Residue frames as a rotation matrix with the C-alpha (Angstrom) as fourth column:
UNK 1
-0.896 0.414 0.163 -12.05
0.384 0.904 -0.187 212.11
-0.224 -0.105 -0.969 102.29
UNK 2
-0.687 0.700 0.197 -15.43
-0.075 -0.338 0.938 212.52
0.723 0.630 0.284 100.46
UNK 3
-0.408 0.602 0.687 -18.62
-0.913 -0.277 -0.299 213.19
0.010 -0.749 0.662 102.47
UNK 4
0.502 0.648 -0.573 -20.06
-0.710 0.687 0.155 209.88
0.494 0.329 0.805 101.04
UNK 5
-0.052 -0.638 -0.768 -17.18
0.070 0.765 -0.640 207.94
0.996 -0.088 0.005 102.21
UNK 6
-0.885 -0.168 0.435 -17.63
-0.372 -0.308 -0.876 209.53
0.281 -0.937 0.210 105.76
UNK 7
-0.099 0.925 0.366 -21.18
-0.995 -0.081 -0.064 208.72
-0.030 -0.370 0.928 105.78
UNK 8
0.360 0.035 -0.932 -20.50
-0.394 0.911 -0.118 205.07
0.846 0.410 0.341 104.64
UNK 9
-0.596 -0.780 -0.190 -18.13
-0.054 0.275 -0.960 204.83
0.801 -0.562 -0.206 107.54
UNK 10
-0.714 0.420 0.560 -20.78
-0.699 -0.381 -0.605 205.97
-0.041 -0.824 0.566 109.98
UNK 11
0.309 0.902 -0.302 -23.33
-0.942 0.333 0.032 203.71
0.129 0.275 0.953 108.46
UNK 12
0.237 -0.447 -0.862 -20.89
-0.095 0.873 -0.479 200.69
0.967 0.196 0.165 108.60
UNK 13
0.658 0.092 0.748 -21.36
-0.724 -0.197 0.661 199.80
0.208 -0.976 -0.063 112.30
UNK 14
-0.338 -0.813 0.474 -19.09
-0.930 0.366 -0.036 197.74
-0.145 -0.452 -0.880 114.33
UNK 15
0.067 0.431 0.900 -21.58
-0.205 0.889 -0.410 194.80
-0.977 -0.157 0.147 114.22
UNK 16
0.937 0.304 -0.171 -21.82
-0.235 0.189 -0.953 195.05
-0.258 0.934 0.249 110.47
UNK 17
0.234 -0.905 -0.356 -18.00
-0.918 -0.085 -0.387 195.14
0.320 0.418 -0.850 110.09
UNK 18
-0.426 -0.416 0.804 -17.75
-0.729 0.684 -0.033 192.11
-0.536 -0.600 -0.594 112.33
UNK 19
0.406 0.795 0.451 -20.35
-0.286 0.579 -0.764 190.29
-0.868 0.181 0.462 110.41
UNK 20
0.885 -0.122 -0.450 -18.73
-0.463 -0.114 -0.879 190.93
0.056 0.986 -0.157 107.05
UNK 21
-0.131 -0.989 0.070 -15.35
-0.984 0.121 -0.131 189.95
0.121 -0.086 -0.989 108.43
UNK 22
-0.196 0.144 0.970 -16.93
-0.507 0.832 -0.226 186.66
-0.840 -0.536 -0.090 109.67
UNK 23
0.742 0.608 0.282 -18.32
-0.055 0.475 -0.878 185.92
-0.668 0.636 0.386 106.24
UNK 24
0.566 -0.697 -0.441 -15.03
-0.763 -0.239 -0.601 186.87
0.314 0.676 -0.667 104.50
UNK 25
-0.396 -0.680 0.618 -13.41
-0.846 0.532 0.043 184.24
-0.358 -0.505 -0.785 106.83
UNK 26
0.079 0.532 0.843 -15.87
-0.140 0.843 -0.519 181.77
-0.987 -0.076 0.141 105.49
UNK 27
-0.509 -0.468 0.722 -14.90
0.569 0.446 0.690 182.39
-0.645 0.763 0.039 101.95
UNK 28
0.496 0.843 0.208 -17.18
0.811 -0.365 -0.457 184.97
-0.310 0.395 -0.865 100.92
UNK 29
-0.541 -0.830 0.136 -15.76
0.810 -0.471 0.350 187.60
-0.226 0.300 0.927 98.71
UNK 30
-0.017 0.515 -0.857 -16.85
0.229 -0.833 -0.504 191.40
-0.973 -0.205 -0.104 98.90
UNK 31
-0.355 -0.158 0.921 -18.18
0.920 0.117 0.375 192.42
-0.167 0.981 0.103 95.43
UNK 32
-0.327 0.294 0.898 -19.90
0.364 -0.838 0.407 195.67
0.872 0.460 0.167 96.08
UNK 33
-0.535 0.219 -0.816 -21.00
0.793 -0.204 -0.574 198.19
-0.292 -0.954 -0.064 98.56
UNK 34
-0.055 0.635 0.771 -23.88
0.611 -0.589 0.529 200.68
0.790 0.500 -0.355 98.53
UNK 35
-0.218 0.006 0.976 -25.10
-0.482 -0.870 -0.103 203.37
0.848 -0.493 0.192 101.00
UNK 36
0.368 0.528 0.765 -26.66
-0.920 0.085 0.383 200.94
0.137 -0.845 0.517 103.37
UNK 37
0.814 0.065 0.578 -24.91
-0.197 0.966 0.169 197.46
-0.547 -0.251 0.799 102.66
UNK 38
-0.336 -0.907 -0.255 -22.11
-0.852 0.178 0.492 195.34
-0.401 0.383 -0.832 101.55
UNK 39
0.831 0.497 -0.249 -22.62
-0.553 0.698 -0.454 192.45
-0.052 0.515 0.856 98.94
UNK 40
-0.357 -0.865 0.354 -20.55
-0.799 0.479 0.363 189.34
-0.483 -0.153 -0.862 99.05
UNK 41
0.577 0.539 -0.613 -20.45
-0.809 0.480 -0.340 186.37
0.111 0.692 0.713 96.81
UNK 42
-0.434 -0.629 0.645 -19.51
-0.579 0.743 0.335 182.72
-0.690 -0.229 -0.687 96.95
UNK 43
-0.737 0.272 0.619 -20.16
0.534 0.796 0.285 180.66
-0.415 0.540 -0.732 93.85
UNK 44
-0.590 0.586 0.556 -23.53
0.436 -0.349 0.830 181.38
0.680 0.731 -0.049 92.45
UNK 45
0.364 0.690 -0.626 -24.92
0.896 -0.075 0.438 182.70
0.255 -0.720 -0.645 95.87
UNK 46
-0.407 -0.414 0.814 -24.91
0.150 -0.910 -0.387 186.27
0.901 -0.036 0.433 97.24
UNK 47
0.107 0.420 -0.901 -25.27
0.993 -0.001 0.118 187.67
0.049 -0.907 -0.417 100.64
UNK 48
-0.056 0.013 0.998 -26.15
0.243 -0.970 0.027 191.25
0.968 0.244 0.051 101.31
UNK 49
-0.285 0.021 -0.958 -25.44
0.957 -0.043 -0.285 192.60
-0.047 -0.999 -0.008 104.72
UNK 50
-0.139 0.428 0.893 -27.72
0.430 -0.786 0.444 195.55
0.892 0.446 -0.075 105.23
UNK 51
-0.780 -0.012 -0.626 -28.25
0.599 -0.305 -0.740 198.23
-0.181 -0.952 0.245 107.86
UNK 52
-0.819 0.568 0.086 -31.30
-0.409 -0.682 0.606 199.65
0.403 0.461 0.791 106.01
UNK 53
-0.712 0.611 0.347 -34.47
-0.119 0.381 -0.917 199.04
-0.692 -0.694 -0.199 108.25
UNK 54
0.153 0.851 -0.503 -36.78
-0.835 -0.161 -0.526 199.58
-0.529 0.500 0.686 105.30
UNK 55
-0.049 -0.252 -0.967 -34.94
-0.872 0.483 -0.081 197.02
0.487 0.839 -0.243 103.22
UNK 56
-0.991 -0.129 0.036 -35.08
-0.126 0.809 -0.574 194.44
0.045 -0.573 -0.818 106.02
UNK 57
-0.308 0.951 -0.021 -38.78
-0.418 -0.155 -0.895 195.21
-0.855 -0.267 0.445 106.25
UNK 58
0.296 0.406 -0.865 -39.16
-0.944 -0.011 -0.329 194.62
-0.143 0.914 0.380 102.48
UNK 59
-0.555 -0.607 -0.568 -37.05
-0.680 0.725 -0.110 191.57
0.479 0.326 -0.815 102.56
UNK 60
-0.850 0.334 0.406 -39.26
-0.167 0.560 -0.811 190.01
-0.499 -0.758 -0.421 105.21
UNK 61
0.193 0.946 -0.259 -42.33
-0.539 -0.119 -0.834 190.54
-0.820 0.300 0.487 102.96
UNK 62
0.342 -0.035 -0.939 -40.59
-0.938 0.048 -0.343 189.28
0.058 0.998 -0.017 99.89
UNK 63
-0.633 -0.642 0.432 -39.06
-0.720 0.694 -0.023 186.11
-0.285 -0.326 -0.902 101.47
UNK 64
-0.635 0.364 0.682 -40.38
0.164 0.925 -0.342 183.05
-0.755 -0.105 -0.647 99.84
UNK 65
0.440 0.837 -0.325 -42.19
-0.072 -0.328 -0.942 184.87
-0.895 0.438 -0.084 97.09
UNK 66
-0.433 -0.544 0.719 -41.41
0.749 0.227 0.623 184.23
-0.502 0.808 0.309 93.30
UNK 67
0.646 0.626 -0.436 -41.81
0.275 -0.724 -0.632 187.52
-0.712 0.289 -0.640 91.63
UNK 68
0.547 -0.380 0.746 -40.32
0.836 0.298 -0.461 187.85
-0.047 0.876 0.480 88.17
UNK 69
0.616 -0.247 0.748 -39.26
0.199 -0.870 -0.451 191.55
0.762 0.426 -0.487 88.59
UNK 70
0.537 -0.420 0.731 -37.51
-0.823 -0.452 0.345 191.23
0.186 -0.787 -0.589 91.94
UNK 71
-0.338 -0.854 -0.396 -34.52
-0.602 0.520 -0.607 189.15
0.724 0.033 -0.689 92.80
UNK 72
0.564 0.605 -0.562 -35.64
0.121 0.613 0.781 186.19
0.817 -0.508 0.272 94.98
UNK 73
-0.019 -0.406 0.914 -34.94
-0.940 -0.303 -0.154 186.44
0.340 -0.862 -0.376 98.64
UNK 74
0.088 0.043 -0.995 -33.87
-0.215 0.976 0.024 182.99
0.973 0.212 0.095 99.55
UNK 75
0.089 -0.123 -0.988 -33.04
0.926 0.375 0.037 183.48
0.366 -0.919 0.148 103.22
UNK 76
0.240 -0.005 0.971 -33.04
-0.213 -0.976 0.047 186.25
0.947 -0.218 -0.235 105.67
UNK 77
-0.047 -0.384 -0.922 -30.99
0.904 0.377 -0.203 186.33
0.425 -0.843 0.329 108.93
UNK 78
0.477 0.320 0.819 -32.27
-0.002 -0.931 0.365 189.32
0.879 -0.175 -0.444 111.01
UNK 79
-0.420 -0.724 -0.547 -29.80
0.683 0.145 -0.716 190.22
0.598 -0.675 0.433 113.64
UNK 80
-0.549 0.419 -0.723 -31.69
0.458 -0.573 -0.679 193.34
-0.699 -0.704 0.123 114.68
UNK 81
0.547 0.830 -0.107 -34.07
0.483 -0.418 -0.769 195.97
-0.683 0.369 -0.630 113.14
UNK 82
0.819 -0.293 -0.493 -31.07
-0.453 -0.858 -0.243 197.55
-0.351 0.422 -0.835 111.73
UNK 83
-0.340 -0.908 -0.244 -28.84
-0.917 0.262 0.302 194.77
-0.211 0.326 -0.922 110.67
UNK 84
0.590 0.546 0.595 -29.62
-0.310 0.834 -0.457 191.63
-0.745 0.085 0.661 108.52
UNK 85
-0.693 -0.721 -0.006 -28.27
-0.334 0.314 0.889 189.25
-0.639 0.618 -0.458 105.99
UNK 86
0.465 0.834 -0.298 -30.11
-0.659 0.102 -0.745 188.72
-0.591 0.543 0.597 102.89
UNK 87
-0.555 -0.599 0.577 -29.45
0.010 0.689 0.725 185.53
-0.832 0.408 -0.377 100.86
UNK 88
0.611 0.700 -0.370 -30.11
-0.391 -0.139 -0.910 185.65
-0.688 0.701 0.188 97.00
UNK 89
0.542 -0.407 0.735 -29.00
0.736 0.653 -0.181 184.26
-0.406 0.639 0.653 93.75
UNK 90
-0.415 -0.736 -0.535 -26.30
0.308 -0.667 0.679 186.04
-0.856 0.117 0.503 91.78
UNK 91
0.801 0.593 0.080 -27.51
0.364 -0.378 -0.851 188.39
-0.474 0.711 -0.518 89.08
UNK 92
-0.146 -0.817 0.558 -25.57
0.986 -0.076 0.148 189.76
-0.078 0.572 0.817 86.30
UNK 93
-0.164 -0.019 -0.986 -24.78
0.146 -0.989 -0.005 193.49
-0.976 -0.145 0.165 86.09
UNK 94
0.706 0.553 0.443 -26.21
0.594 -0.121 -0.795 195.27
-0.386 0.824 -0.414 83.08
UNK 95
-0.238 -0.814 0.530 -24.21
0.963 -0.268 0.020 197.16
0.126 0.516 0.847 80.54
UNK 96
-0.797 -0.169 -0.580 -23.78
0.265 -0.960 -0.085 201.09
-0.543 -0.222 0.810 80.37
UNK 97
-0.868 0.497 0.010 -26.25
-0.179 -0.331 0.927 201.28
0.464 0.802 0.376 77.40
UNK 98
-0.113 0.855 -0.506 -28.94
0.617 0.459 0.639 199.54
0.779 -0.240 -0.580 79.51
UNK 99
-0.321 -0.059 -0.945 -28.19
0.897 -0.341 -0.283 201.74
-0.305 -0.938 0.163 82.58
UNK 100
-0.980 -0.014 -0.196 -28.55
-0.059 -0.932 0.357 204.89
-0.188 0.362 0.913 80.36
UNK 101
-0.607 0.790 -0.083 -31.94
-0.039 0.075 0.996 203.58
0.794 0.608 -0.015 78.99
UNK 102
-0.012 0.503 -0.864 -33.13
0.922 0.340 0.186 202.95
0.387 -0.795 -0.468 82.57
UNK 103
-0.552 -0.271 -0.788 -32.03
0.636 -0.748 -0.189 206.28
-0.538 -0.606 0.585 83.74
UNK 104
-0.977 0.209 -0.045 -33.82
-0.187 -0.733 0.654 207.99
0.104 0.647 0.755 80.85
UNK 105
-0.336 0.906 -0.258 -36.97
0.180 0.331 0.926 206.11
0.925 0.265 -0.274 81.53
UNK 106
-0.870 -0.206 -0.448 -36.96
0.449 0.046 -0.893 207.23
0.205 -0.977 0.052 85.16
UNK 107
-0.845 0.535 -0.026 -39.74
-0.477 -0.773 -0.419 209.74
-0.244 -0.342 0.908 85.08
UNK 108
-0.026 0.841 -0.541 -42.15
-0.836 0.278 0.473 207.44
0.548 0.464 0.696 83.26
UNK 109
-0.420 -0.059 -0.905 -41.24
0.176 0.974 -0.145 204.45
0.890 -0.220 -0.399 85.18
UNK 110
-0.940 0.104 -0.325 -41.83
0.318 -0.081 -0.945 206.17
-0.124 -0.991 0.043 88.58
UNK 111
-0.638 0.769 -0.027 -45.10
-0.769 -0.636 0.055 207.62
0.024 0.056 0.998 87.32
UNK 112
0.100 0.671 -0.735 -46.40
-0.572 0.643 0.509 204.28
0.814 0.370 0.448 86.69
UNK 113
-0.355 -0.344 -0.869 -44.81
0.380 0.796 -0.470 202.46
0.854 -0.497 -0.151 89.58
UNK 114
-0.962 -0.018 -0.272 -45.55
0.266 -0.288 -0.920 204.86
-0.062 -0.958 0.282 92.30
UNK 115
-0.664 0.701 -0.259 -48.90
-0.493 -0.671 -0.554 206.43
-0.563 -0.240 0.791 90.94
UNK 116
-0.335 0.500 0.799 -50.17
0.401 0.843 -0.359 203.90
-0.852 0.200 -0.483 88.51
UNK 117
0.161 0.275 -0.948 -50.38
-0.626 -0.714 -0.313 206.45
-0.763 0.644 0.057 85.63
UNK 118
0.420 0.171 0.891 -51.18
0.390 0.853 -0.347 204.18
-0.819 0.493 0.292 82.77
UNK 119
0.998 -0.024 0.057 -50.27
0.039 -0.483 -0.875 206.73
0.048 0.875 -0.481 80.11
UNK 120
0.435 -0.898 0.060 -46.70
-0.788 -0.348 0.507 206.77
-0.435 -0.268 -0.860 81.43
UNK 121
0.193 -0.283 0.940 -46.24
0.145 0.955 0.258 203.30
-0.970 0.087 0.225 80.01
UNK 122
0.916 0.255 0.309 -46.42
0.345 -0.109 -0.932 204.88
-0.204 0.961 -0.187 76.56
UNK 123
0.733 -0.675 0.081 -43.29
-0.607 -0.704 -0.369 206.68
0.306 0.221 -0.926 77.10
UNK 124
0.285 -0.675 0.681 -41.24
-0.521 0.487 0.701 203.64
-0.805 -0.554 -0.213 78.20
UNK 125
-0.368 -0.408 -0.836 -39.14
-0.920 0.290 0.264 201.62
0.135 0.866 -0.482 75.79
UNK 126
0.469 0.706 -0.530 -40.67
-0.657 0.680 0.324 198.21
0.590 0.197 0.783 75.09
UNK 127
-0.128 -0.692 -0.710 -37.79
0.118 0.700 -0.704 196.43
0.985 -0.174 -0.008 76.73
UNK 128
-0.921 -0.373 0.112 -38.79
-0.031 -0.216 -0.976 197.90
0.389 -0.902 0.188 80.02
UNK 129
-0.272 0.945 0.181 -42.55
-0.769 -0.326 0.549 197.88
0.578 0.010 0.816 79.96
UNK 130
0.397 0.406 -0.823 -43.06
0.094 0.874 0.476 194.33
0.913 -0.266 0.309 81.38
UNK 131
-0.416 -0.725 -0.549 -40.37
0.676 0.157 -0.720 194.90
0.608 -0.671 0.425 84.03
UNK 132
-0.920 0.088 0.382 -41.96
-0.255 -0.875 -0.411 198.16
0.298 -0.476 0.827 85.23
UNK 133
0.109 0.994 0.001 -45.48
-0.698 0.076 0.712 196.63
0.708 -0.078 0.702 85.29
UNK 134
0.372 0.115 -0.921 -44.28
0.307 0.921 0.239 193.64
0.876 -0.372 0.307 87.08
UNK 135
-0.751 -0.648 -0.128 -42.51
0.340 -0.214 -0.916 195.72
0.566 -0.731 0.381 89.80
UNK 136
-0.558 0.686 0.467 -45.65
-0.765 -0.643 0.031 197.74
0.321 -0.340 0.884 90.61
UNK 137
0.410 0.834 -0.370 -47.66
-0.557 0.550 0.623 194.43
0.722 -0.049 0.690 90.85
UNK 138
0.003 -0.548 -0.836 -45.10
0.493 0.729 -0.476 192.73
0.870 -0.411 0.272 92.90
UNK 139
-0.929 -0.300 0.217 -44.84
-0.008 -0.570 -0.822 195.49
0.370 -0.765 0.527 95.45
UNK 140
-0.286 0.914 0.287 -48.67
-0.888 -0.366 0.280 195.67
0.361 -0.174 0.916 95.66
UNK 141
0.321 0.370 -0.872 -48.96
-0.233 0.923 0.306 191.92
0.918 0.104 0.383 96.01
UNK 142
-0.162 -0.469 -0.868 -46.69
0.721 0.544 -0.429 191.63
0.674 -0.695 0.250 99.07
UNK 143
0.760 0.514 -0.397 -47.86
0.640 -0.490 0.591 194.86
0.109 -0.704 -0.702 100.73
UNK 144
-0.336 -0.816 -0.470 -45.05
0.838 -0.487 0.247 197.27
-0.431 -0.311 0.847 100.11
UNK 145
0.584 0.485 -0.651 -45.86
0.127 -0.846 -0.517 200.87
-0.802 0.220 -0.556 99.32
UNK 146
0.658 -0.220 0.720 -45.07
0.753 0.164 -0.637 201.63
0.022 0.962 0.273 95.71
UNK 147
0.840 -0.327 0.434 -43.38
-0.216 -0.933 -0.287 204.90
0.499 0.148 -0.854 96.63
UNK 148
0.672 -0.573 0.470 -40.72
-0.485 0.140 0.863 202.81
-0.560 -0.808 -0.183 98.51
UNK 149
0.757 -0.403 0.515 -39.26
0.628 0.668 -0.400 201.26
-0.183 0.626 0.758 95.43
UNK 150
0.292 -0.812 -0.505 -35.61
-0.080 -0.547 0.833 202.34
-0.953 -0.203 -0.225 94.97
UNK 151
0.875 0.127 0.468 -35.63
0.433 0.232 -0.871 202.86
-0.219 0.964 0.148 91.24
UNK 152
0.458 -0.782 -0.422 -32.10
-0.655 -0.618 0.435 203.41
-0.601 0.077 -0.795 89.99
UNK 153
0.585 -0.282 -0.760 -29.93
-0.661 0.377 -0.649 201.83
0.470 0.882 0.034 87.15
UNK 154
-0.370 -0.914 0.169 -27.61
-0.745 0.184 -0.641 200.70
0.555 -0.363 -0.749 89.82
UNK 155
-0.409 0.424 0.808 -30.38
-0.680 0.448 -0.580 198.67
-0.608 -0.787 0.105 91.50
UNK 156
0.669 0.743 -0.012 -31.40
-0.564 0.498 -0.659 196.78
-0.484 0.447 0.752 88.49
UNK 157
-0.472 -0.881 0.021 -29.68
-0.728 0.403 0.555 193.67
-0.497 0.247 -0.832 87.07
UNK 158
0.073 0.445 -0.892 -30.42
-0.835 0.517 0.189 190.52
0.546 0.731 0.410 84.90
UNK 159
-0.567 -0.178 0.805 -31.43
-0.591 0.768 -0.246 187.37
-0.574 -0.615 -0.541 86.39
UNK 160
-0.456 0.219 0.862 -32.34
0.481 0.876 0.032 184.39
-0.749 0.429 -0.505 84.11
UNK 161
-0.620 -0.021 0.784 -32.45
0.770 -0.207 0.603 186.85
0.150 0.978 0.144 81.19
UNK 162
0.343 0.896 0.282 -34.84
0.718 -0.443 0.536 189.25
0.605 0.019 -0.796 82.87
UNK 163
-0.399 -0.454 0.797 -34.39
-0.201 -0.804 -0.559 192.60
0.895 -0.383 0.229 84.48
UNK 164
0.356 0.480 -0.802 -34.81
0.757 0.355 0.549 192.49
0.548 -0.802 -0.237 88.37
UNK 165
0.457 -0.172 0.873 -34.66
-0.483 -0.872 0.082 194.91
0.747 -0.459 -0.481 91.05
UNK 166
0.063 -0.617 -0.784 -31.77
0.457 0.716 -0.527 193.77
0.887 -0.325 0.327 93.41
UNK 167
-0.937 -0.311 0.159 -32.07
0.053 -0.576 -0.816 196.60
0.346 -0.756 0.556 96.04
UNK 168
-0.161 0.978 -0.130 -35.35
0.610 0.202 0.766 195.88
0.776 0.045 -0.630 97.76
């Protein structure tokens, strides 16, 4: 068994497992799992069961805000400080070429998002500039520290034709 699998098993608490099981009984289908959560879908809606306290805190701040660079948080059921269900619309996964582009852009994107280094924007592909600018502005608007953005090609998808951060 890989270390990551062991860690995921530890993170996946009995309460989380019970919650996911309940949702699956209601017709929700598991479509993904990350370090701190499990994503389920039913039609065009998605529920993310998370055990990440920082993500829960961010979701509380993002709830009800319409921010073009972040997937909308449509609902939040907070079970505890370490367990919650986030409701969001279904986004489309991006292709490997786009993931590679985002990975290559990581140093410049993080320099702008975290530190506001304007010159870093010059090193970004045109297709990512508005997204990166929007992310920084969105986090500042709702009061989330910019160094808490989880920039990764696996946390970025497309919603309504635009890049959005889906792991808040």
